[in-house]
C-alpha positions as CSV (number, residue, x, y, z in Angstrom):
1,X,53.5,135.1,217.0
2,X,54.6,133.4,220.4
3,X,57.9,134.0,222.3
4,X,58.6,130.6,221.2
5,X,57.8,130.9,217.5
6,X,59.8,134.0,217.6
7,X,63.1,132.3,218.9
8,X,62.6,129.4,216.8
9,X,62.2,131.6,213.7
10,X,65.4,133.8,214.4
11,X,67.2,130.6,215.5
12,X,66.4,129.1,211.6
13,X,67.9,132.5,210.3
14,X,71.2,131.5,211.2
15,X,71.2,127.7,210.6
16,X,74.0,126.7,208.4
17,X,75.6,130.6,208.9
18,X,79.3,131.1,207.9
19,X,80.6,132.5,211.3
20,X,84.3,132.2,210.1
21,X,84.8,135.5,209.7
22,X,84.1,136.3,213.4
23,X,86.9,135.7,215.9
24,X,86.2,135.3,219.7
25,X,82.7,135.6,220.8
26,X,80.2,138.2,220.1
27,X,76.8,137.8,222.0
28,X,73.7,140.1,222.0
29,X,71.0,139.9,224.4
30,X,67.4,140.3,222.6
31,X,64.8,141.9,224.6
32,X,61.4,141.4,222.8
33,X,58.9,144.0,223.4
34,X,55.3,143.3,222.5
35,X,51.9,143.3,223.0
36,X,51.8,139.6,223.0
37,X,54.9,138.6,222.7
38,X,57.7,139.4,225.4
39,X,60.9,137.7,226.6
40,X,64.6,137.5,226.5
41,X,66.7,135.4,224.4
42,X,70.4,135.7,223.0
43,X,72.0,135.2,219.9
44,X,75.8,134.0,220.3
45,X,78.8,133.6,217.7
46,X,81.2,131.6,219.4
47,X,83.6,129.1,217.8
48,X,82.6,130.2,214.6
49,X,78.8,129.1,215.4
50,X,75.7,131.1,215.8
51,X,73.6,129.5,218.9
52,X,70.4,131.2,219.9
53,X,68.9,130.4,223.2
54,X,66.0,131.2,225.3
55,X,68.0,132.4,228.2
56,X,69.7,135.7,229.4
57,X,72.9,136.5,228.4
58,X,74.9,138.3,231.4
59,X,78.3,138.6,229.3
60,X,76.9,140.5,225.9
61,X,78.4,143.2,223.8
62,X,75.3,144.3,223.5
63,X,71.6,144.4,224.4
64,X,68.8,144.8,221.3
65,X,65.3,145.7,222.4
66,X,62.8,145.4,219.3
67,X,59.5,144.2,218.8
68,X,59.1,141.0,217.2
69,X,58.0,142.2,213.7
70,X,60.8,144.5,213.4
71,X,63.4,141.9,214.5
72,X,62.1,139.3,211.8
73,X,62.2,142.2,209.1
74,X,65.8,143.2,210.3
75,X,66.9,139.6,209.9
76,X,65.0,139.0,206.3
77,X,66.6,142.6,205.4
78,X,63.7,144.0,204.9
79,X,64.3,146.8,207.4
80,X,67.8,148.6,207.3
81,X,69.1,148.6,210.6
82,X,70.7,152.5,210.6
83,X,67.0,153.6,209.9
84,X,65.4,151.3,212.4
85,X,68.0,152.8,215.2
86,X,67.7,156.3,214.1
87,X,63.5,155.8,214.1
88,X,63.7,154.4,217.8
89,X,62.1,150.8,216.4
90,X,65.6,149.4,217.4
91,X,67.0,150.2,220.7
92,X,71.0,148.9,221.2
93,X,72.7,149.6,224.3
94,X,76.2,148.6,223.7
95,X,78.4,147.8,220.6
96,X,76.1,149.0,217.6
97,X,78.9,147.2,215.3
98,X,78.7,143.8,217.1
99,X,75.1,144.0,216.2
100,X,75.6,144.8,212.5
101,X,78.3,141.9,212.4
102,X,75.5,139.4,213.8
103,X,72.9,140.7,211.5
104,X,75.3,140.0,208.5
105,X,75.3,136.1,209.5
106,X,71.4,135.7,208.9
107,X,70.2,134.2,206.2
């Protein structure tokens, strides 16, 4: 899977997400690490909408470092966030609660 395909797949997970329960701005920078797929993008919840864009996000709540396979599994509910964090499959630098809020919005 290419970087562009990963960003598009993540974007599709948040189409029509109900972000009304999140007030203010919650932003995650995602650092993809993998043999063939590396890059940075962000997931931002703002004005009750979710935006996924292929750019750095400097004013983030957390930085999530993950490989593409585990990221997709997290968004699909096939990988438990707590287990992924504890096993080192996902590294979170910052507010882990912000990450969990965003994950709950994925469809």
